[in-house]
C-alpha positions as CSV (number, residue, x, y, z in Angstrom):
1,M,0.0,0.0,0.0
2,Y,1.1,3.6,-0.7
3,R,2.0,5.8,2.2
4,V,0.0,9.0,1.7
5,L,0.0,12.5,3.2
6,L,-3.4,14.2,3.0
7,V,-3.4,18.0,2.7
8,G,-6.8,19.6,3.1
9,L,-9.4,18.1,5.5
10,G,-12.6,19.6,4.1
11,P,-15.5,17.4,2.9
12,L,-13.7,16.3,-0.2
13,G,-10.4,15.6,1.5
14,T,-11.8,13.6,4.3
15,R,-13.9,11.6,1.8
16,I,-10.8,10.8,-0.3
17,G,-9.0,9.8,2.9
18,R,-11.8,7.3,3.7
19,E,-11.7,6.0,0.2
20,L,-8.0,5.4,0.3
21,I,-8.2,3.5,3.5
22,S,-11.4,1.5,2.9
23,R,-10.2,0.3,-0.5
24,R,-6.8,-0.6,1.0
25,V,-4.9,1.3,-1.7
26,G,-2.9,3.2,0.8
27,T,-2.5,4.2,4.4
28,L,-2.5,7.7,5.8
29,V,0.8,8.7,7.4
30,G,-0.1,12.3,8.0
31,A,-2.8,15.0,7.5
32,V,-2.4,18.7,7.3
33,D,-5.0,21.5,7.5
34,T,-4.6,25.2,8.4
35,A,-7.9,25.4,10.2
36,P,-7.0,26.3,13.8
37,E,-9.8,24.2,15.3
38,L,-8.4,21.1,13.6
39,A,-4.8,21.5,14.8
40,G,-3.7,18.6,17.1
41,Q,-7.0,16.7,16.6
42,P,-6.9,12.9,16.1
43,V,-7.2,12.3,12.3
44,S,-9.5,9.3,13.2
45,K,-12.1,11.8,14.4
46,L,-12.4,13.0,10.8
47,I,-11.5,9.9,8.9
48,A,-12.7,6.5,10.2
49,R,-10.1,3.8,10.4
50,A,-7.2,6.2,10.2
51,D,-4.3,5.4,12.5
52,G,-5.4,6.4,16.0
53,G,-2.0,7.9,16.8
54,L,-2.1,10.4,13.9
55,E,-2.8,14.1,14.7
56,V,-3.7,16.9,12.3
57,S,-0.7,19.1,11.6
58,S,-1.3,22.8,11.0
59,S,1.4,23.0,8.3
60,L,3.8,21.0,6.2
61,G,6.6,22.2,8.3
62,E,5.0,20.9,11.4
63,F,4.4,17.5,9.8
64,G,8.0,17.2,8.5
65,Q,8.1,13.4,8.3
66,W,8.9,13.2,4.6
67,D,10.7,9.9,4.7
68,R,7.4,8.2,5.5
69,V,5.6,9.6,2.4
70,D,5.2,8.0,-1.0
71,A,2.5,10.4,-2.3
72,V,0.6,13.6,-1.3
73,L,-3.0,14.3,-2.0
74,V,-3.9,18.0,-2.0
75,T,-7.5,19.2,-1.9
76,T,-7.2,22.7,-0.7
77,S,-8.1,25.2,-3.6
78,S,-9.3,25.5,-7.1
79,T,-6.5,27.8,-8.2
80,V,-2.9,27.0,-9.0
81,R,-1.6,30.2,-7.4
82,A,-3.3,29.4,-4.1
83,C,-1.9,25.8,-4.1
84,A,1.6,26.6,-5.5
85,P,3.4,27.0,-2.2
86,T,2.1,23.6,-1.0
87,F,2.9,22.0,-4.4
88,A,6.4,23.4,-4.4
89,A,7.2,22.3,-0.8
90,C,6.1,18.7,-1.6
91,L,8.0,18.7,-4.9
92,R,11.2,19.8,-3.2
93,E,10.9,16.7,-1.1
94,G,10.7,14.6,-4.3
95,K,7.2,13.5,-3.8
96,A,4.4,12.5,-6.2
97,V,1.6,15.1,-5.7
98,V,-2.0,14.4,-6.9
99,S,-4.3,17.4,-6.6
100,T,-8.0,18.1,-7.2
101,C,-7.1,21.7,-8.0
102,E,-9.1,22.4,-11.1
103,E,-6.7,24.8,-12.7
104,L,-3.9,22.3,-12.4
105,V,-5.6,20.1,-15.0
106,W,-4.1,22.5,-17.6
107,P,-2.2,25.1,-15.6
108,W,-0.6,26.8,-18.7
109,L,-4.0,28.4,-19.5
110,R,-4.0,30.9,-16.6
111,E,-0.6,30.4,-14.9
112,R,1.9,29.7,-17.6
113,A,4.9,31.1,-15.8
114,L,4.0,29.5,-12.5
115,A,3.4,26.1,-14.3
116,G,6.9,26.4,-15.7
117,E,8.4,27.0,-12.2
118,L,6.5,24.0,-10.8
119,D,7.7,21.8,-13.6
120,A,11.3,22.9,-13.1
121,T,11.1,22.3,-9.4
122,A,9.6,18.8,-9.9
123,R,12.3,17.9,-12.4
124,R,15.1,19.2,-10.3
125,H,14.1,17.3,-7.2
126,G,12.5,14.2,-8.7
127,G,9.0,15.1,-7.9
128,R,5.8,14.7,-9.9
129,L,2.6,16.8,-10.0
130,L,-0.8,16.0,-11.5
131,G,-4.2,17.7,-11.5
132,T,-7.1,15.4,-11.8
133,G,-10.8,14.9,-10.9
134,V,-14.0,13.8,-12.5
135,N,-14.4,17.2,-14.2
136,P,-12.1,18.7,-15.1
137,G,-9.7,15.8,-15.3
138,F,-11.6,13.0,-16.9
139,L,-15.2,13.2,-18.3
140,M,-14.8,16.3,-20.5
141,D,-11.1,16.0,-21.4
142,A,-9.2,12.8,-20.7
143,L,-12.0,10.5,-21.7
144,P,-12.8,12.1,-25.0
145,T,-9.1,12.3,-25.7
146,F,-8.7,8.5,-25.2
147,L,-11.7,7.9,-27.5
148,T,-9.8,9.5,-30.3
149,A,-7.2,6.7,-30.1
150,V,-9.2,4.8,-32.8
151,C,-9.6,7.7,-35.1
152,S,-7.4,8.2,-38.2
153,E,-8.7,11.8,-38.4
154,V,-10.3,14.2,-35.9
155,E,-12.0,17.3,-37.2
156,S,-13.7,18.5,-34.1
157,V,-15.0,17.4,-30.7
158,R,-18.1,18.4,-28.7
159,V,-18.5,17.4,-25.1
160,E,-21.5,17.8,-22.9
161,R,-22.0,17.3,-19.1
162,V,-25.6,17.7,-17.9
163,Q,-26.2,17.2,-14.2
164,D,-29.2,17.0,-12.0
165,A,-27.8,18.8,-8.9
166,T,-30.6,17.7,-6.6
167,T,-28.5,15.1,-4.9
168,R,-25.2,16.9,-4.9
169,R,-23.5,18.4,-1.9
170,V,-24.8,21.8,-0.7
171,P,-21.5,23.6,-1.5
172,F,-21.9,22.4,-5.1
173,Q,-25.5,23.6,-5.3
174,K,-24.4,27.0,-4.0
175,K,-21.5,27.1,-6.4
176,I,-23.9,26.8,-9.3
177,G,-26.1,29.6,-8.0
178,A,-29.1,27.5,-7.1
179,G,-31.7,29.4,-5.1
180,L,-30.5,32.9,-6.2
181,T,-32.6,35.4,-8.0
182,V,-31.5,36.2,-11.6
183,D,-30.1,39.6,-10.5
184,G,-28.3,37.9,-7.5
185,F,-26.8,35.5,-10.0
186,K,-25.5,38.3,-12.2
187,R,-24.1,40.2,-9.2
188,R,-22.2,37.1,-8.1
189,L,-20.9,36.5,-11.6
190,A,-19.7,40.0,-11.9
191,A,-17.9,39.7,-8.6
192,G,-15.9,36.7,-9.9
193,G,-15.0,33.4,-8.4
194,F,-18.4,31.9,-9.3
195,G,-19.5,28.8,-11.2
196,H,-17.7,25.7,-12.5
197,V,-14.0,26.0,-12.5
198,G,-12.1,24.2,-15.2
199,L,-14.1,24.3,-18.4
200,G,-11.4,26.2,-20.2
201,E,-8.8,23.9,-18.8
202,S,-10.7,20.9,-20.1
203,M,-11.0,22.5,-23.6
204,H,-7.3,23.2,-23.8
205,L,-6.2,19.8,-22.5
206,L,-8.4,18.1,-25.1
207,A,-7.4,20.4,-27.9
208,A,-3.6,20.1,-27.2
209,S,-3.7,16.4,-26.7
210,V,-5.5,15.7,-30.0
211,G,-3.7,18.4,-32.0
212,L,-6.7,20.7,-32.6
213,G,-5.0,24.0,-32.8
214,V,-7.1,26.6,-30.9
215,A,-6.3,30.2,-32.0
216,R,-9.1,31.8,-30.1
217,W,-11.5,30.7,-27.4
218,E,-14.5,32.1,-25.4
219,E,-16.4,31.0,-22.3
220,R,-20.0,32.1,-21.5
221,I,-21.9,31.7,-18.3
222,E,-25.7,31.9,-18.0
223,P,-28.3,31.1,-15.2
224,V,-30.6,28.2,-15.6
225,V,-34.0,29.6,-14.6
226,A,-36.6,27.3,-13.0
227,A,-39.7,26.8,-15.0
228,R,-41.5,25.0,-12.2
229,M,-41.3,24.6,-8.4
230,L,-38.2,22.7,-7.4
231,P,-36.6,21.5,-4.1
232,G,-34.4,24.1,-2.4
233,V,-30.7,24.0,-1.6
234,G,-30.0,21.1,0.6
235,G,-33.6,19.9,0.3
236,E,-34.8,22.8,2.4
237,G,-37.5,25.2,1.1
238,R,-38.4,25.6,-2.5
239,I,-37.0,27.2,-5.6
240,E,-39.8,29.2,-7.1
241,P,-40.4,29.5,-10.9
242,G,-38.2,32.4,-12.2
243,M,-35.5,31.8,-9.6
244,V,-32.1,30.3,-10.5
245,A,-31.9,26.5,-10.4
246,G,-28.3,26.3,-11.7
247,I,-25.8,27.3,-14.3
248,E,-25.0,26.7,-17.9
249,Q,-21.4,27.3,-19.1
250,T,-20.1,26.9,-22.6
251,A,-16.6,27.1,-24.0
252,T,-15.7,27.2,-27.6
253,G,-12.3,27.0,-29.3
254,W,-11.8,28.1,-32.9
255,D,-8.8,27.3,-35.2
256,G,-7.0,29.9,-37.2
257,G,-9.6,29.7,-40.0
258,G,-12.5,30.5,-37.7
259,K,-13.8,26.9,-37.5
260,A,-15.1,25.7,-34.1
261,V,-12.9,22.7,-33.3
262,V,-13.8,22.2,-29.6
263,E,-17.2,22.8,-28.0
264,M,-17.9,22.3,-24.4
265,L,-21.3,22.4,-22.6
266,F,-21.6,22.2,-18.8
267,H,-25.1,22.4,-17.5
268,A,-25.8,21.7,-13.8
269,A,-29.1,22.5,-12.2
270,I,-31.5,21.3,-9.6
271,G,-34.1,19.3,-11.5
272,A,-32.2,19.2,-14.8
273,E,-33.7,16.9,-17.3
274,G,-31.8,14.3,-19.3
275,P,-28.6,14.2,-17.2
276,R,-25.8,12.7,-19.2
277,D,-22.2,12.7,-20.1
278,R,-21.7,12.9,-23.9
279,A,-18.8,13.1,-26.3
280,L,-19.3,13.6,-30.1
281,I,-16.2,13.2,-32.2
282,R,-16.4,14.3,-35.9
283,G,-13.7,12.5,-37.8
284,N,-12.9,9.1,-39.2
285,P,-14.6,7.2,-37.7
286,A,-17.2,9.6,-36.3
287,M,-18.2,8.5,-32.8
288,E,-20.8,9.4,-30.1
289,M,-20.4,8.2,-26.5
290,V,-23.3,8.8,-24.1
291,L,-23.4,7.8,-20.4
292,P,-27.1,8.1,-19.6
293,G,-27.7,9.7,-16.2
294,G,-24.1,10.9,-16.1
295,V,-21.4,10.1,-13.6
296,H,-21.8,11.2,-9.9
297,G,-19.2,13.9,-9.4
298,D,-18.3,13.4,-5.7
299,T,-18.0,9.6,-5.9
300,A,-15.9,9.8,-9.1
301,T,-13.6,12.5,-7.9
302,C,-12.6,10.6,-4.8
303,A,-12.1,7.4,-6.9
304,I,-9.9,9.0,-9.5
305,A,-7.8,10.9,-7.0
306,V,-6.9,7.6,-5.4
307,N,-6.6,5.7,-8.6
308,A,-4.1,8.3,-10.0
309,I,-1.5,7.6,-7.4
310,P,0.3,4.6,-9.0
311,S,0.2,6.2,-12.4
312,L,1.8,9.4,-11.3
313,I,4.5,7.5,-9.3
314,A,5.3,5.5,-12.5
315,A,5.7,8.7,-14.5
316,A,8.9,10.6,-15.1
317,P,9.6,13.6,-12.8
318,G,7.8,16.8,-13.8
319,L,4.4,18.5,-14.2
320,H,1.9,16.2,-15.8
321,T,-1.5,16.1,-17.3
322,M,-4.0,13.2,-17.5
323,A,-2.7,12.7,-21.1
324,S,0.9,12.3,-20.1
325,V,0.9,9.9,-17.3
326,P,0.4,6.1,-17.7
327,M,-3.3,5.3,-18.1
328,V,-5.1,5.9,-14.9
329,R,-7.4,3.0,-14.1
330,H,-9.1,1.3,-11.2
331,V,-6.6,0.1,-8.5
332,R,-7.6,-3.0,-6.6
333,G,-6.4,-2.6,-3.0
334,G,-4.2,-5.2,-1.3
């Protein structure tokens, strides 16, 4: 089993920790979180079956037991800039770092210089760094990329993810604007830091991996307005007709001739009809893949974070994407 340090003990981090242990893929040798109320707490209070002697460290420096670590799982932020100090510290210790940081799936889009620094640090010290997740990280980028393996020609790709957010975690429901008025949605959008993070990253990972040259791209975000009475956020109250039930984001990439070569649709709303994950490849052969009902995001994100550990460890030192590591697949625990 792999010896894993977990950085970030929020809902996602603790769930990934439980998955790691319950599947017997790895064992936790440490846990770090900056929340003052967690410092010194037994990790087993947060993650069942964790070693009873482990306590939460407030920083990587306080943890310090790098000789016990094979891999690090980081679940602290969506942005590369916020996570970069953590990544760099782990890479300087020569560790394999798997993170659910959405921007890390294709960090060159928003943080090209910082991505170069992280890559150089990883190569210099023998570390490895990978951003993954269900989306971005798999359904809208790595999976359609892999589908093109049987194509002799690819002209364009369209990817759709439609989710019924009724059963998702409350933070996700709030992230997509469920329960807001349309004006409230627009205000939050204007303030920034709102909506699904990673659609542009998915588009660029897919385009670069398949060789679809994107000369120009654009992302749009619109509210999904309820047409009928819907359950409220967290199942409490109601979303009235005319209120916001969720979000629809699109990203389009055009080649130098003005042709749309990559199209992305992300639609997540309480009560969304026809949930699905779909990829349409125009090429030779043309292909359509549909997963009716779609893949549950929370379950799949935890699984892929754990499953990515051996693939990243087997990769060469450096900053990686899901298209550059050995194929990530289900890992059967020992």
